[in-house]
PDB file as gemmi writes it, atoms N, CA and C in Angstrom:
CRYST1    1.000    1.000    1.000  90.00  90.00  90.00 P 1                      
ATOM      1  N   LEU A   1    -101.181 -35.942   1.040  1.00  0.00           N  
ATOM      2  CA  LEU A   1    -102.489 -36.243   0.445  1.00  0.00           C  
ATOM      3  C   LEU A   1    -103.606 -35.898   1.433  1.00  0.00           C  
ATOM      4  N   ARG A   2    -104.510 -35.060   1.019  1.00  0.00           N  
ATOM      5  CA  ARG A   2    -105.583 -34.643   1.925  1.00  0.00           C  
ATOM      6  C   ARG A   2    -106.910 -35.256   1.512  1.00  0.00           C  
ATOM      7  N   PHE A   3    -106.925 -36.565   1.307  1.00  0.00           N  
ATOM      8  CA  PHE A   3    -108.184 -37.216   0.934  1.00  0.00           C  
ATOM      9  C   PHE A   3    -109.106 -37.373   2.132  1.00  0.00           C  
ATOM     10  N   PHE A   4    -108.534 -37.336   3.340  1.00  0.00           N  
ATOM     11  CA  PHE A   4    -109.294 -37.780   4.495  1.00  0.00           C  
ATOM     12  C   PHE A   4    -109.969 -36.632   5.206  1.00  0.00           C  
ATOM     13  N   THR A   5    -111.236 -36.792   5.491  1.00  0.00           N  
ATOM     14  CA  THR A   5    -111.891 -35.934   6.457  1.00  0.00           C  
ATOM     15  C   THR A   5    -111.543 -36.472   7.838  1.00  0.00           C  
ATOM     16  N   PRO A   6    -111.659 -35.658   8.877  1.00  0.00           N  
ATOM     17  CA  PRO A   6    -111.322 -36.165  10.219  1.00  0.00           C  
ATOM     18  C   PRO A   6    -112.079 -37.439  10.573  1.00  0.00           C  
ATOM     19  N   SER A   7    -113.334 -37.551  10.147  1.00  0.00           N  
ATOM     20  CA  SER A   7    -114.108 -38.732  10.517  1.00  0.00           C  
ATOM     21  C   SER A   7    -113.656 -39.963   9.740  1.00  0.00           C  
ATOM     22  N   ALA A   8    -113.028 -39.758   8.579  1.00  0.00           N  
ATOM     23  CA  ALA A   8    -112.612 -40.895   7.772  1.00  0.00           C  
ATOM     24  C   ALA A   8    -111.250 -41.420   8.198  1.00  0.00           C  
ATOM     25  N   ARG A   9    -110.543 -40.640   8.998  1.00  0.00           N  
ATOM     26  CA  ARG A   9    -109.204 -41.061   9.385  1.00  0.00           C  
ATOM     27  C   ARG A   9    -109.277 -41.918  10.637  1.00  0.00           C  
ATOM     28  N   PRO A  10    -108.485 -42.996  10.696  1.00  0.00           N  
ATOM     29  CA  PRO A  10    -108.512 -43.835  11.896  1.00  0.00           C  
ATOM     30  C   PRO A  10    -108.009 -43.046  13.090  1.00  0.00           C  
ATOM     31  N   PRO A  11    -108.576 -43.261  14.265  1.00  0.00           N  
ATOM     32  CA  PRO A  11    -108.085 -42.579  15.457  1.00  0.00           C  
ATOM     33  C   PRO A  11    -106.654 -42.990  15.765  1.00  0.00           C  
ATOM     34  N   GLU A  12    -105.951 -42.159  16.526  1.00  0.00           N  
ATOM     35  CA  GLU A  12    -104.591 -42.510  16.929  1.00  0.00           C  
ATOM     36  C   GLU A  12    -104.612 -43.860  17.654  1.00  0.00           C  
ATOM     37  N   ASN A  13    -103.601 -44.662  17.404  1.00  0.00           N  
ATOM     38  CA  ASN A  13    -103.505 -45.993  18.015  1.00  0.00           C  
ATOM     39  C   ASN A  13    -104.660 -46.888  17.605  1.00  0.00           C  
ATOM     40  N   SER A  14    -105.207 -46.647  16.434  1.00  0.00           N  
ATOM     41  CA  SER A  14    -106.286 -47.504  15.962  1.00  0.00           C  
ATOM     42  C   SER A  14    -105.754 -48.896  15.659  1.00  0.00           C  
ATOM     43  N   PRO A  15    -106.511 -49.944  16.004  1.00  0.00           N  
ATOM     44  CA  PRO A  15    -106.066 -51.302  15.681  1.00  0.00           C  
ATOM     45  C   PRO A  15    -106.093 -51.592  14.188  1.00  0.00           C  
ATOM     46  N   TRP A  16    -106.816 -50.753  13.416  1.00  0.00           N  
ATOM     47  CA  TRP A  16    -106.911 -50.993  11.987  1.00  0.00           C  
ATOM     48  C   TRP A  16    -105.673 -50.485  11.276  1.00  0.00           C  
ATOM     49  N   THR A  17    -105.193 -51.242  10.313  1.00  0.00           N  
ATOM     50  CA  THR A  17    -104.200 -50.705   9.399  1.00  0.00           C  
ATOM     51  C   THR A  17    -104.944 -50.137   8.197  1.00  0.00           C  
ATOM     52  N   SER A  18    -104.233 -49.439   7.329  1.00  0.00           N  
ATOM     53  CA  SER A  18    -104.896 -48.819   6.182  1.00  0.00           C  
ATOM     54  C   SER A  18    -105.540 -49.880   5.289  1.00  0.00           C  
ATOM     55  N   ASN A  19    -104.991 -51.105   5.292  1.00  0.00           N  
ATOM     56  CA  ASN A  19    -105.564 -52.162   4.464  1.00  0.00           C  
ATOM     57  C   ASN A  19    -106.735 -52.865   5.142  1.00  0.00           C  
ATOM     58  N   GLU A  20    -106.932 -52.617   6.431  1.00  0.00           N  
ATOM     59  CA  GLU A  20    -107.963 -53.340   7.163  1.00  0.00           C  
ATOM     60  C   GLU A  20    -109.164 -52.468   7.506  1.00  0.00           C  
ATOM     61  N   LEU A  21    -109.072 -51.165   7.273  1.00  0.00           N  
ATOM     62  CA  LEU A  21    -110.200 -50.309   7.615  1.00  0.00           C  
ATOM     63  C   LEU A  21    -111.437 -50.771   6.871  1.00  0.00           C  
ATOM     64  N   PRO A  22    -112.543 -50.964   7.565  1.00  0.00           N  
ATOM     65  CA  PRO A  22    -113.722 -51.559   6.940  1.00  0.00           C  
ATOM     66  C   PRO A  22    -114.401 -50.611   5.955  1.00  0.00           C  
ATOM     67  N   LEU A  23    -114.537 -51.056   4.725  1.00  0.00           N  
ATOM     68  CA  LEU A  23    -115.367 -50.437   3.697  1.00  0.00           C  
ATOM     69  C   LEU A  23    -115.288 -48.916   3.694  1.00  0.00           C  
ATOM     70  N   ASN A  24    -114.095 -48.419   3.477  1.00  0.00           N  
ATOM     71  CA  ASN A  24    -113.911 -46.972   3.377  1.00  0.00           C  
ATOM     72  C   ASN A  24    -113.653 -46.634   1.920  1.00  0.00           C  
ATOM     73  N   PRO A  25    -114.602 -45.960   1.257  1.00  0.00           N  
ATOM     74  CA  PRO A  25    -114.450 -45.707  -0.180  1.00  0.00           C  
ATOM     75  C   PRO A  25    -113.205 -44.890  -0.506  1.00  0.00           C  
ATOM     76  N   TRP A  26    -112.785 -44.001   0.415  1.00  0.00           N  
ATOM     77  CA  TRP A  26    -111.568 -43.229   0.145  1.00  0.00           C  
ATOM     78  C   TRP A  26    -110.362 -44.144   0.122  1.00  0.00           C  
ATOM     79  N   LEU A  27    -110.302 -45.078   1.055  1.00  0.00           N  
ATOM     80  CA  LEU A  27    -109.176 -46.001   1.079  1.00  0.00           C  
ATOM     81  C   LEU A  27    -109.202 -46.906  -0.141  1.00  0.00           C  
ATOM     82  N   ASP A  28    -110.404 -47.338  -0.546  1.00  0.00           N  
ATOM     83  CA  ASP A  28    -110.504 -48.149  -1.760  1.00  0.00           C  
ATOM     84  C   ASP A  28    -109.970 -47.375  -2.957  1.00  0.00           C  
ATOM     85  N   HIS A  29    -110.301 -46.096  -3.023  1.00  0.00           N  
ATOM     86  CA  HIS A  29    -109.837 -45.252  -4.127  1.00  0.00           C  
ATOM     87  C   HIS A  29    -108.312 -45.188  -4.143  1.00  0.00           C  
ATOM     88  N   ILE A  30    -107.720 -44.996  -2.960  1.00  0.00           N  
ATOM     89  CA  ILE A  30    -106.263 -44.901  -2.886  1.00  0.00           C  
ATOM     90  C   ILE A  30    -105.634 -46.241  -3.237  1.00  0.00           C  
ATOM     91  N   ARG A  31    -106.227 -47.337  -2.751  1.00  0.00           N  
ATOM     92  CA  ARG A  31    -105.691 -48.663  -3.087  1.00  0.00           C  
ATOM     93  C   ARG A  31    -105.755 -48.890  -4.588  1.00  0.00           C  
ATOM     94  N   LEU A  32    -106.871 -48.506  -5.206  1.00  0.00           N  
ATOM     95  CA  LEU A  32    -106.989 -48.684  -6.652  1.00  0.00           C  
ATOM     96  C   LEU A  32    -105.918 -47.885  -7.370  1.00  0.00           C  
ATOM     97  N   ARG A  33    -105.663 -46.667  -6.908  1.00  0.00           N  
ATOM     98  CA  ARG A  33    -104.620 -45.858  -7.545  1.00  0.00           C  
ATOM     99  C   ARG A  33    -103.259 -46.512  -7.376  1.00  0.00           C  
ATOM    100  N   ASN A  34    -103.004 -47.058  -6.179  1.00  0.00           N  
ATOM    101  CA  ASN A  34    -101.716 -47.704  -5.940  1.00  0.00           C  
ATOM    102  C   ASN A  34    -101.570 -48.968  -6.774  1.00  0.00           C  
ATOM    103  N   ASN A  35    -102.688 -49.581  -7.143  1.00  0.00           N  
ATOM    104  CA  ASN A  35    -102.637 -50.816  -7.921  1.00  0.00           C  
ATOM    105  C   ASN A  35    -102.670 -50.566  -9.423  1.00  0.00           C  
ATOM    106  N   ALA A  36    -102.669 -49.288  -9.818  1.00  0.00           N  
ATOM    107  CA  ALA A  36    -102.792 -48.969 -11.239  1.00  0.00           C  
ATOM    108  C   ALA A  36    -101.662 -49.598 -12.049  1.00  0.00           C  
ATOM    109  N   GLN A  37    -100.452 -49.585 -11.505  1.00  0.00           N  
ATOM    110  CA  GLN A  37     -99.334 -50.165 -12.241  1.00  0.00           C  
ATOM    111  C   GLN A  37     -99.535 -51.661 -12.465  1.00  0.00           C  
ATOM    112  N   ALA A  38    -100.001 -52.353 -11.432  1.00  0.00           N  
ATOM    113  CA  ALA A  38    -100.237 -53.791 -11.565  1.00  0.00           C  
ATOM    114  C   ALA A  38    -101.335 -54.055 -12.589  1.00  0.00           C  
ATOM    115  N   VAL A  39    -102.366 -53.216 -12.581  1.00  0.00           N  
ATOM    116  CA  VAL A  39    -103.455 -53.406 -13.540  1.00  0.00           C  
ATOM    117  C   VAL A  39    -102.951 -53.210 -14.965  1.00  0.00           C  
ATOM    118  N   LYS A  40    -102.144 -52.157 -15.180  1.00  0.00           N  
ATOM    119  CA  LYS A  40    -101.596 -51.921 -16.516  1.00  0.00           C  
ATOM    120  C   LYS A  40    -100.764 -53.121 -16.964  1.00  0.00           C  
ATOM    121  N   TYR A  41     -99.970 -53.675 -16.030  1.00  0.00           N  
ATOM    122  CA  TYR A  41     -99.136 -54.824 -16.372  1.00  0.00           C  
ATOM    123  C   TYR A  41    -100.004 -56.019 -16.765  1.00  0.00           C  
ATOM    124  N   LEU A  42    -101.065 -56.259 -15.979  1.00  0.00           N  
ATOM    125  CA  LEU A  42    -101.947 -57.387 -16.287  1.00  0.00           C  
ATOM    126  C   LEU A  42    -102.628 -57.185 -17.634  1.00  0.00           C  
ATOM    127  N   LEU A  43    -103.061 -55.961 -17.914  1.00  0.00           N  
ATOM    128  CA  LEU A  43    -103.703 -55.702 -19.197  1.00  0.00           C  
ATOM    129  C   LEU A  43    -102.728 -55.949 -20.343  1.00  0.00           C  
ATOM    130  N   LYS A  44    -101.495 -55.507 -20.171  1.00  0.00           N  
ATOM    131  CA  LYS A  44    -100.496 -55.711 -21.215  1.00  0.00           C  
ATOM    132  C   LYS A  44    -100.249 -57.202 -21.423  1.00  0.00           C  
ATOM    133  N   GLU A  45    -100.139 -57.939 -20.324  1.00  0.00           N  
ATOM    134  CA  GLU A  45     -99.922 -59.383 -20.419  1.00  0.00           C  
ATOM    135  C   GLU A  45    -101.093 -60.057 -21.126  1.00  0.00           C  
ATOM    136  N   SER A  46    -102.310 -59.635 -20.775  1.00  0.00           N  
ATOM    137  CA  SER A  46    -103.483 -60.294 -21.353  1.00  0.00           C  
ATOM    138  C   SER A  46    -103.583 -60.015 -22.848  1.00  0.00           C  
ATOM    139  N   GLN A  47    -103.103 -58.870 -23.286  1.00  0.00           N  
ATOM    140  CA  GLN A  47    -103.145 -58.556 -24.705  1.00  0.00           C  
ATOM    141  C   GLN A  47    -102.083 -59.350 -25.470  1.00  0.00           C  
ATOM    142  N   GLN A  48    -100.971 -59.663 -24.802  1.00  0.00           N  
ATOM    143  CA  GLN A  48     -99.910 -60.404 -25.475  1.00  0.00           C  
ATOM    144  C   GLN A  48    -100.219 -61.897 -25.532  1.00  0.00           C  
ATOM    145  N   ASP A  49    -100.974 -62.407 -24.576  1.00  0.00           N  
ATOM    146  CA  ASP A  49    -101.248 -63.837 -24.494  1.00  0.00           C  
ATOM    147  C   ASP A  49    -102.719 -64.090 -24.824  1.00  0.00           C  
ATOM    148  N   PRO A  50    -103.025 -64.636 -26.002  1.00  0.00           N  
ATOM    149  CA  PRO A  50    -104.424 -64.866 -26.383  1.00  0.00           C  
ATOM    150  C   PRO A  50    -105.122 -65.873 -25.476  1.00  0.00           C  
ATOM    151  N   ASN A  51    -104.341 -66.711 -24.766  1.00  0.00           N  
ATOM    152  CA  ASN A  51    -104.951 -67.701 -23.879  1.00  0.00           C  
ATOM    153  C   ASN A  51    -105.117 -67.189 -22.457  1.00  0.00           C  
ATOM    154  N   TYR A  52    -104.706 -65.926 -22.232  1.00  0.00           N  
ATOM    155  CA  TYR A  52    -104.789 -65.382 -20.886  1.00  0.00           C  
ATOM    156  C   TYR A  52    -106.245 -65.214 -20.490  1.00  0.00           C  
ATOM    157  N   ASN A  53    -106.604 -65.732 -19.308  1.00  0.00           N  
ATOM    158  CA  ASN A  53    -107.978 -65.621 -18.828  1.00  0.00           C  
ATOM    159  C   ASN A  53    -107.952 -65.159 -17.386  1.00  0.00           C  
ATOM    160  N   HIS A  54    -108.271 -63.872 -17.180  1.00  0.00           N  
ATOM    161  CA  HIS A  54    -108.244 -63.325 -15.821  1.00  0.00           C  
ATOM    162  C   HIS A  54    -109.565 -63.626 -15.129  1.00  0.00           C  
ATOM    163  N   THR A  55    -109.515 -64.433 -14.074  1.00  0.00           N  
ATOM    164  CA  THR A  55    -110.749 -64.785 -13.365  1.00  0.00           C  
ATOM    165  C   THR A  55    -110.775 -64.100 -12.013  1.00  0.00           C  
TER     166      THR A  55                                                      
END                                                                             
């Protein structure tokens, strides 16, 4: 995956993990894509359960 420009990529031995990098829109985009399956599951559950309330 070539989403990262050199400036957007953490330096070698960076203390940040991919989940901890501060406010990086590219990382947010990738996280959202990785969470797509969970979102689909939640949507399916919410449609099956009329009392489901996602807060």
